[in-house]
MARPADO-499827 format. One record per residue: x, y, z of N, C-alpha, C in turn. Coordinates in steps of 0.001 Angstrom, whole numbers, plus 500000, padded with zeros to 6 digits. Example, Ala and Ser with C-alpha at 12.3 -4.5 7.8 and 13.67 -1.06 7.14 Angstrom:
! residues 2
513190494310507800512300495500507800513200496700507800 512850497750507080513670498940507140512900500030507870 
***
This chain:
! residues 386
100605382852834645099657382062834519099034381654835575 097712381622835351097024381371836513096462379725837247 095912379891838159096281377737838341094990377153837551 093727378240837288093482377410836550093848376897835010 094735378079834618094791377719833317095639376798833289 097422376583834188097924375709834755096963374283834272 096262374358835347095512372652835293095052372475834141 094520373178833368093958373310831983095104372631831495 095833373356831447096586373018830569097728371671830278 098491371406831289098784370467832483098356368598831976 096035368956831487095553367463831789095687367407829755 095475368809829083095825368774827780096726367982826873 098364368482828083099499367315827705100043365944828169 099476366110829531099095365256830259098278363669829607 097461364314829591096097363173828614096299363052827372 096709364294826689097071364315825145098113362826824546 099217363065825940100582361839825662100106360235826157 099260360171826728098679359266827578097907358337827251 097091359149826968096023358299826130095376359143824494 096503359387824133096196359778822579097569359871821591 098623360046822228099751359939821263100489359079821493 100184357805822806101118356634822602100436355502822509 098951355562822612098156354509822247098257354147820649 098075355274820259098194355509818846099923354489818262 100742354766818652101733354095818460101935352686818947 101689352754820494102081351426820966100719350712821628 100727349268821108101855348346820925101165348518819373 100969349173818701100650348860816972102091348718816925 102797349845816445103870349773815608105079348769816255 104920347987817123106139346849817572105690345555816589 107034345917816191107381344648814689107824343414815850 106243342530816055107461340721817065107677340258815868 107597340593814989108369339440814113109608339387814059 110388340972813254111975341177813050111890342054813747 111224342465815275111937343417815784111577344693815540 112045346366816333111943346854815726110702347552816102 110141348962815381109591349605815319109139349868813792 107764349269813323107652350026811801106661351047811876 107038352651811871106610354252812499105913354485810605 106219353981809418105340354427808284103784354083808860 103390354964809045101516355059809079101067355660808619 099418355193808099098503356458807424097750356868808269 096774357731808017096058358384809167095492357678810031 095040356215809814094545355617810891095239354415811244 096462354717811213096969353395811558098101351994810927 097330352553809493097722351179808688098964351111808142 099679350277807821100973350470807383101661350944806014 102419351884805947102446352943804846103706352037804099 104467351789804597105695351148804501106386349938805728 106824348865805255107987348481806341109024348735806380 109296349359806205111254349964806243111079351026807397 112638350712807937112168351429809003113784352837809107 113493353478809549114469355271809521115009354540811416 116146354521810813117080354645812578117065356026813587 116493356863812928115821357786813773115036357378814504 114056356825813511112756356695814454112619355892815606 113766354663815062114163353260816038114575354102817171 115775354783817236116245355668818265115079356487819505 114592357792818466113344358411819003113134358178820053 111872356578819658110955356182820092111669354825821186 112369354480821313113439354186822696113824354944823709 114112356162822646114596357179824054113248357608824716 111920357989823977111165358405824480109959357430825950 109832355889825383109678354499826582110355354649827014 111554354611827159112703354436828321112523355967829116 112644357151828584112600358370829299111235358339830268 109756357960829528108792358123830139109227356679831312 109865355492831219109816354956832218110479355628833735 111728356571832776112067356618834354111792357875834927 111080358677834259110352359998834934108860360175835279 107568359123834528106929359227834833106136358453835820 106652357290835198105987355591835913107145354233835324 107144353387836446107489352655835616107347351554835589 106573351685834306105275350540833362106057350074833318 105978348523833132106859346931832623106581347313830573 105865347635830441105244348204828595105643348716828152 106426349830828947107200350956827975108625350373828464 109395349637829172110971349761829304110898348012829106 109353347041828179109848345898827533110082346471826039 108904347401825424109178348435824790110504349068824678 111078349650825354111648350312825555113237348658824955 113744348424825736114189346764825176114241346337823530 112914345867823471112447345683821971113401346666820690 113652347571821264113777348861820374115389349430820104 115835348971821552117115348975821165118004347256821189 117245346280821250117983345470820563117889345107819107 116519345761818628117023346034817247117809347096816609 118464348297817212119111349208817016120796348293817073 120513347698818343122463347013818227123009345678817135 121460345079817485121533344015816207121671344714814462 121045345514814274120636346581812731121210348139812741 121656348044813560121953349909813282122824349948813101 124243349315812870125594349596812997125948349583811464 126882350136810682128415349392809915128974348640810225 130005348405809332131268348192809734132186348586810828 132154350555810311133323350861810792132414351720811892 131401351141812202130744351720813620129754352845813804 129418353837811851128491354196811958128054353916811649 126558354937812281124919354360811737124413354155810803 123831353505810339122622353006809081121064354115809535 121055355361807910119710356351808142118932355314808367 118499353865807264117366353933806536117879351912806206 116761351207807227117158350874806700115784349132806548 115412347688805518114327347746805863113580346562806550 112944346194806711111962345744807927112802344811809043 113793343986808138114571342416808244116124343412808949 115906344093808670116995345790809335118151345348808143 118190345083807170119497345434806388119539346160805474 120889346773805462121222348432805535120238349022803882 119750349858803456119645350402802493120243352169802267 120719352831803466121241353777803493121705354434805012 123295354830804776123784355443805448124095357011805260 123334358172806125123901359772806167125164360235806031 125618361387805388126904361929805604126941362521806974 125911362949807387126170363482809218125580362419810081 125740363276811487125624362424812335124869362137813486 123704362510812875122085362988813435122148362267813919 121983360591813733121429359354813646122551358796814925 123682359222815329124751358314816496124035359794817573 123717360631817583123257361338818466121681360615819029 120962360179818604119711359721818704120040358244819601 121145357828818964121378356630819289121950356527820735 122543357511820262123395357571822601121861358705822925 121147358803822624119870358837823859119550357838823592 119049357265822876118404355924823574119453355166824127 120857354444824009121622353988824866121206354794826443 121221356063826208121664356927828034120171356452828372 119113356854827783118012356480828779117675355193829259 118057353936828431117899353189828833118745351895830088 120302352442829789120917352749830676120167353200832352 119795353626832493119427354468833162117864354037833844 117028353632832862115977352363833194116414351106833983 117696350358833235117729349095833598118968348946834688 119639350534834560121054349996835201122810349133834542 122097348872833377123303348137832147124249349255832046 125447349170832896126467349879832265127635349642830467 126795348633829907127236348074828800126698349371828043 125572349616828152124902350420827779125113352000827768 125206352086828942126195353852829734127211353483828405 127916352709828652129292352829827556129056352966826020 128249352117825540127433352512823992126983353758824023 126431354367824903126329355685824711126819357010825156 127745356533826068128937357576825823129878357499824545 130160355497824075130511355701822152129616356346821289 128739356854821560127906357128820383127852358870820588 128167358521821542128192360255821810129326361416821291 130634360062821150132110360531820747132055360525820081 131734359441819340131248359276816989130710360449816882 129937361062817452129086362301816509129947363237817087 130293363620818033131244364771818686132624364696817740 132862363832817496134063363973815999133796364323814813 132912363890814599131452363590813478131519364787813121 130952366033814160130960367289813992131866367981813475 132847367753813610134328368276813730134928368208812739 134727366718811943135288366871810410134991367475809363 134897368154808947134382369206807998134881368379806779 135518367472806637135991366718805357134877365585805489 134407365158806517132456364639805806131875365331805075 131533366696805151131088367315804813130962366903803166 129913367636802334128751367050801372129165367946800344 129498369067800829130286370560799849131265370709799318 132056371457798761133317371082798190134528372264799194 135212372904799348135561373685799652135351375542799208 134853375115798198134697376689797321134193377635798470 132937376891798800132201377828799968132324377234801111 132679376918801799133037376975803509131612377024804271 131302376213804869129627376968806135129310375997806766 128772375651807731128190375158808710126979375535808791 126292374649809939124634374564809833124987374852811513 123580375419812546123364375200813174123075373901813924 122371373317812949122033372155813193123121371170814509 124219371078814057125459370543814987125429370913816119 125376372327816431126090372200818002124254372714818656 122959372815817943122030372119818517121974371211819144 121929370111818179121753368711818612122793367880819537 123949369077819223125112368836820413124444368839821728 124255370161821783123724370268823192122840369757823461 121508369714822901120592368720823381120725367379823643 121446366693822854122075365629823329122813365069824899 123995366420824379124863366259825718124370367197826838 123365367135826767122253367370828353121276366251828893 121033365616827901120358364138827434121319363148828502 122490362937828015124146362395828536123970362419829874 123962363935830493124367364243831754122649363587832640 121966364267832072120517363297832538120413361826833060 120926361237831878120576360044832425121579359177832755 123057359658832466124202358907833379124252359428834054 124465360922834984124594361803835938125867362184835790 126062362486834903127771363149834776127391364603834778 128188365209835216128246366985835020129618367026834141 130267366570833843131099366334833211130978367119831425 129731366912830737128662367261830037128388368885829377 129124369199830808128849370734830951129250371438829792 130909371012830325132155371854829455131678371186828144 130922370905827384130092371024826051129075371508825653 128665371445826502127129372237826723127862373934826481 128321373926827356128803375819827618129620375741825909 130325374934825549130569375193823643130079375202822658 128915374878822927127534374728821865127063376007821870 126116376405823248126231377206823523127020378502823182 128010378371823138129086379364822896129005379963821388 129159378357820804129125378671819593127654379351818456 126326378683819069125067379188818652125809380850818881 125997381320820314125582382636820125126555383132819500 128075382585819518128683383744818498128633383556817285 128443382375816697128523382593814837127028382728814692 125540381751815284124410381900814415122931383369815063 123720383472816688122619384578816440123235386557816085 122501386942815101122788387897814690121478389379815438 122566389600816873121699391072816703121675392641816377 122235392186815330122364393374814190121018393037812889 120932391942812791119596391635812075118519391004812688 118566390443814427117133390443815062117187389019814069 118360388389814244117320386871813946118291385822814150 118074384274814061119490383498813635119588383516813131 120404382676812102121097382051810365120585380501811227 120631379577809958120565379081809857122212378009809746 122622378712808227123559378291808010124371379925807957 125788379377807896126527380873808151128310380382806993 129335381377807291130171381203807012131554380156808315 132568379292807926133092378831809274132827380025810915 133105380790810332133439381803811048132321383462811324 131742382533810829129674382859811811129693384018809901 129941383923809121129606385260808221128292384515807628 127857385952807128126541385564806073126858385726804590 126269384542803909126503383930803045125234384332801997 125863385459800608124295385911800457123827385386799322 123514383888799296123244382781798506121478382198799019 120856381462798178119955381184798431120417380438800068 121180379297800239121421378437801195121785379458802092 122572380338802164122530381378803267122062382044803289 121374382268803671119609383792803425118423382786804382 118877381742803668117663380652804530117775380858806046 116162381427806582116367381171807975114865380010808114 115446378810809051113728377979809358113905378566810954 112447379154810960111926380045812767111756378549813522 111438377379813203111161376584813726112254375508814765 113236375909813736114658375188814222115197376459815449 115033377265815207115857378670815759115449378619817429 113485378473817299112742378168818178113307376590819171 113890376031818345113581374544819329115316374990820043 116499375594819298117836375824819646116982376856821050 116823377857820415116113378854822310115878378088822813 114680376943823067114107376388824361115434375274825043 116545374365823746117665373970825226118294375028825564 118420376352825494119055377318826201118131377246827239 117397378086827139116293377892828247116457376909829318 116039376201828881116026374458829163117392374801830068 118781374936829757119919375195830296120000375939831315 119601377307831157119245377919832125118237378176833186 117235377054832719116333376542834248117174375410835286 118229374744834180118826374008835141120392374185835896 120621375310835506121434376163836106120517377719837416 119375377404837795119114378060838629117990379447838535 117787378684837033117203380204836342118582381286835840 119849380869835234120553382008834841120655382434833487 120780383915834401120178385466833771120671385558832347 121792385716832140121905385823830876121876384505829997 121871382914830290120880382236829612119937382744829441 118817382989829639117545383102830169117277384376828851 118206385322828909118282386705828247118730385772826336 119396385162826288119886384744824789118478383551824269 117991382998825280117072381710824912116458382845824471 115660383524825148114603384798824896114578386505823570 115940386259823267116271387230822287115493386126821307 116880384850821034115939383740819968114873383577819926 113574383265820650112439383714820862112053384480819772 112055385754820981111448386791820320111680387020818400 113058386584818287113319387155817367112744386259816052 112729385315816393112516383911815151110688383806815095 110338384169816650109198384367816214108176385404815445 109209386586815591108873387839814297109111387467813566 109823386465813056110449386099811554109257385311811288 108707384541812002107986382623810898106711382962811800 105957384374812391104576383556813079103596384054811954 103336383609811043101981384221809337101030384607810025 101243385908809974099811387210810046098466387338810112 098966386795809209097698386053807504096702384750808309 097670383194808480096945382924808566097385382006809832 098224382667810754098145381872812044099442381196811565 099877380569812667100932379156813209102963379800812549 103449378661812405104547378784811967104923378710811155 105602379846809573105943379591808844107288378901808415 107737377524807458109135376818807540110228377223806952 110127378065806172111446379533805844110911380336805472 112044381536805771111962382387805427113316383033805040 113324384111804203114529384863803874114989385881804899 116827385856805214116863386873806210116367388501805311 116674388296804118115948389734803991114858390090803090 114046389024803168112403388672803033113067389005801777 113642388216800810113785387558799183112895386259799382 112583386197797992111969384173798192112801383753798312 112411382350798868113351381346798900113054380160797588 113692379039798206113926378221796391112938377438797034 112549377242797946111934375839798829111081375961798947 110252374907798306108188375040797587107540374998798978 108192373945800252107209373947801003107316374929801846 108028376442801677108386377884802789107090378569803349 105918377869802807105179378397803815104260377696804213 104576376775804423104014374641804345104145374842805971 103301374503806807103133374169808460103213372664808310 104378372756809311104973371359809686104327371366810963 104540369849811193104046369313813102104818370386814274 106279369795813889107290370052814743107228371066814788 107603372258813900108137373346814651106856374415816128 105902373652815582104499374023816192104936373391817680 105787371782817814105752371577818937106955372504819817 107842372691818818108808373118819671108903374469820204 107625375153819216107511376734819450106479377079820948 105464375874821267104817375863822233105570375771823449 106575374433823269107724374262824706108482375911825313 109058376420823771109602377857824248109169378726824643 107690379137824127107017380114824761106518379880826347 106382378351826001105672378124827748107124377876828859 108211377796828285108883377678829066109622379169829658 109359380601828196109808381567828735109240382444829027 107766381476829362107211382587830669107187381522831355 107868380575831858107984380240833183109042380196833853 110009381304833183111175381585834000111141383083834343 110370383822832878110660384988833367109462385893834295 107802384766833561106805385536834478106242386468833228 106559386722832447106009388007831010104754387597830666 103728388168830919103077387999829985102821388250828977 103525388609827801103454388380826680104376387064826593 104603385605826888105095384816826596103996383952826950 103257384194827986101720383648828127101160383989826915 101129384734826359099513385147825217100454384856824068 102101384683823531102677383626821825102170382616823103 102399381467823992102287380199823941100731379771823999 099455381276824362098578380578823833098232380561822746 098910381621821855098485382042820453099233380343819223 100598380053819622100350379182818882100307377612819389 099608377718820773099068376608821171097898376674820775 097105377570820748095687377495819883095572377222818652 096271377644817573096602377589816677096771376000816084 097858375434817212098135374084816327097468373219816769 096786373375818684095760372099818374094149372597817647 093685373722817475093109373662816101093146373112814321 094247372653814120094611372628813394095423370955812903 095911370735813750097208369488813582096293368025813985 095269368328815576095551366777816090094284366188815164 094161364608815432092512364266814588092003364102814832 091070364378815608090267363743816620089686361811816263 089522362310814674088849360839814600090125359585814700 091426359762814303092212358608814838093041358801815598 093136360060816272094431360101817564095795360851816378 096439360982817517097799361414816984097940363284816185 098572363307815348098520364648815088099233364540813279 098260364932812681098848365285811442100156366098810664 101431365738810349102353366525810330102363367179809177 101754367554807990101841368184806747100674369184806527 100708370614807035099251371280806562099543372310805219 099029372870804849099470374402803866099079375214804628 099955376155803907099275377662804606098056378189805550 097111377487804996095826377833805422095693376978806429 095748375886806668095888375007807922095208373838807438 095324373258806216094609372426805698095592370892805135 095051370036805641095726369596805089095650368744804024 097779368671804009098430368210803285098349366723802952 098891365758803487098644365110803620098640363759804494 097694363303804630097276362658806361097972361881806595 099154361238806745100239360183807349099761360954808657 101071360116809255101367360680810561102572359895810770 102861358628810178104880358234809926105224358008809225 107058358378809016107474357954807771108571358246807894 109885358664807114111523358400807950111493360143808795 110626360801808620110540362035809634109945362145810515 108944362238810007107516362027811416107898360629812334 107483360706813435106815360220814064106731359686815808 106659359054817049106627359294818149107607360172818742 108324361268818318109284361896818998109090363452819746 108944364263818272108710365974818322107029365927819719 106127365067819120104753365595819724104333365360820889 105736363367821315105026363582822638106008363962823423 107408364707823150108230365288823670107887366373824714 107413367499823710106601367953824290105009368210824681 104174366980824980103488366869826104103712366539827477 105075365985826916105385365762827983106593366616828838 106922366931828160107902368541828897107397369110829233 105802369922828446105032370742828961104282370568830130 104070369538830030103821368167831225103977368536832984 105537368045832829106208368256833585106487369585834044 106716370433833282107178371903833667105808371956834643 105382372347833966103716372413834489103269372094835768 103863370591835900103602370612837032104603370708837999 105766371083837974107125371337838752106902373002839191 
***
């Protein structure tokens, strides 16, 4: 990648983050009356629903504290992060220590999920705030949530399925990997390396299938292929997200060759499975054998797989120097930036039809909010600037 292209991309990602994405959310989404953030927003930023998803409370708090820690110590970012963490501390937890998934505007609980992803987002929120403030109690809270999530992922008794057909998803080792990476960074603790190694080993052993040239989303307990709808289902964007987690670990370890090879294989195979040769963009679901899938949104284009693929292809190019990854990055970057951004009201649409037409114009809900897009913009800007 030449210097001119690098500078062009740095401006796109940096300015997009600081002048478009963040201003869409901040201070608009800050709930001064009841605390936390109101994320469910229409195209123009109007409120669609006052309920609060705890994923989004934690993720936005993490982002704000991370911006404070890594970009510039702006008081407005730290104040908003404190605002978020106070709501999470007050309303985010059940009596058993587990986190709620969905609460009212005032913080009254509505729903708690069986899985422990909320706890991982809580862990990184507290860890980032601990780094920003030097508050040891927040660091302890982060460690406790991380331990809770680790224990929860290891306890198969919490699964929603019976023992008739045991299975496991790649989401658990993937989210555990990136959470441990964030904990290591924010808390300055290399003891998380052991967990990182274990997560990567599980992904490589049980989900990465060289004989099929793909990364499975769901397998049996020992990595067995399950010849059913769920067992055959591939989520290319999710696997590509996992690929850049692995590549980022390679980068952290001085460009570890084995990890670069693993991450690039995951990216290559799932790009081949996921890229839509007819319309462009990343398809949401595919079947490992090319059979029909049962999810009706299988051919839609969601925002977050494109955010993750932009990061994966960029990091693969920066680590290897391979022009093929630069071409892939340009391809996904150009498609995403010509379809997802809302030039009138800012931020990105989240959900497109296969041909790139907008399916629904909202900017925030329980799943979409200020996380995947600003994380992409922040990391891509930082990697290129380095």
